[in-house]
N, C-alpha and C positions, 0 to 999 in steps of 0.2 A: 666613754659614759653613753649609756643607751638612754635615749629620750623617746619613749613610745606612749601612744595614746590609744586607748581602747575605742574600737569603732563596732557599732551594731550592724549586723547583717542578718538578711533572712534568706535562708537557703532552702528553696523548695518548701516554703511554709513553716520552717523550723528557725526560730531566733537563735542566733549565735553571735560571738564577738571575737573580734581579732585585735591584738595589740601590734601596731606597725609605727615605725618611725614616720614622721610627717612627710619626708622625701618619698617614701615607698607609697603611702597612701595617696598623695598628689599624683604620682605617677600612674597608679592603679586606676584613679578616677579619670585621668586624662585618656588612657588606652580605652577604657569603657566609652567614653565620649566619642574617640575616634572610630571604634566599632559601631557607634550608634546603639548601644545597649546600656542598661542600667548597671550599677555596681553589683547589685544582688544577682542579676543574670550572669555577669562575668565571674562573680564569686562561685556561683553554682557550677559554671563550666570547669573552672579550676578545681573545685571539690571533687567533681565526678572523675576527673583525670588524675588525682593524686593517689599515691600509694597509701595504704592504711597506716604506715609507720610515720608518715610525714604529717606535720601539723599544717592547718590551714594557713596561718600567717606565714610560715616558711614556704609554703607553696605558692603564695601571692608573691613573695619576694623573688622567688626563682622565676616565676611567669614575667614579672616585671623585667628583671634582668635579662632573660632570654629574648623578650621582645626588643629590647634596646640593642642587644647584641646582634640580632638578625638585621635590624636596621642599619647598623654600622658596617655590614659586609655587602 
């Protein structure tokens, strides 16, 4: 069962929202804090680097997963 919550973001002046599980949202915010940038700035970085076919929420999940995989190696 998926439990997602919708979160509002501002990407370069454009309002959007993503639905993420609480664990991914908290990890996303934690990574932004570690990088000393806001969640909107991190979301914009992820948005700029994603392929057009990938949704923003999926791209955020993959970013979080990759971040922690790199830390584990």
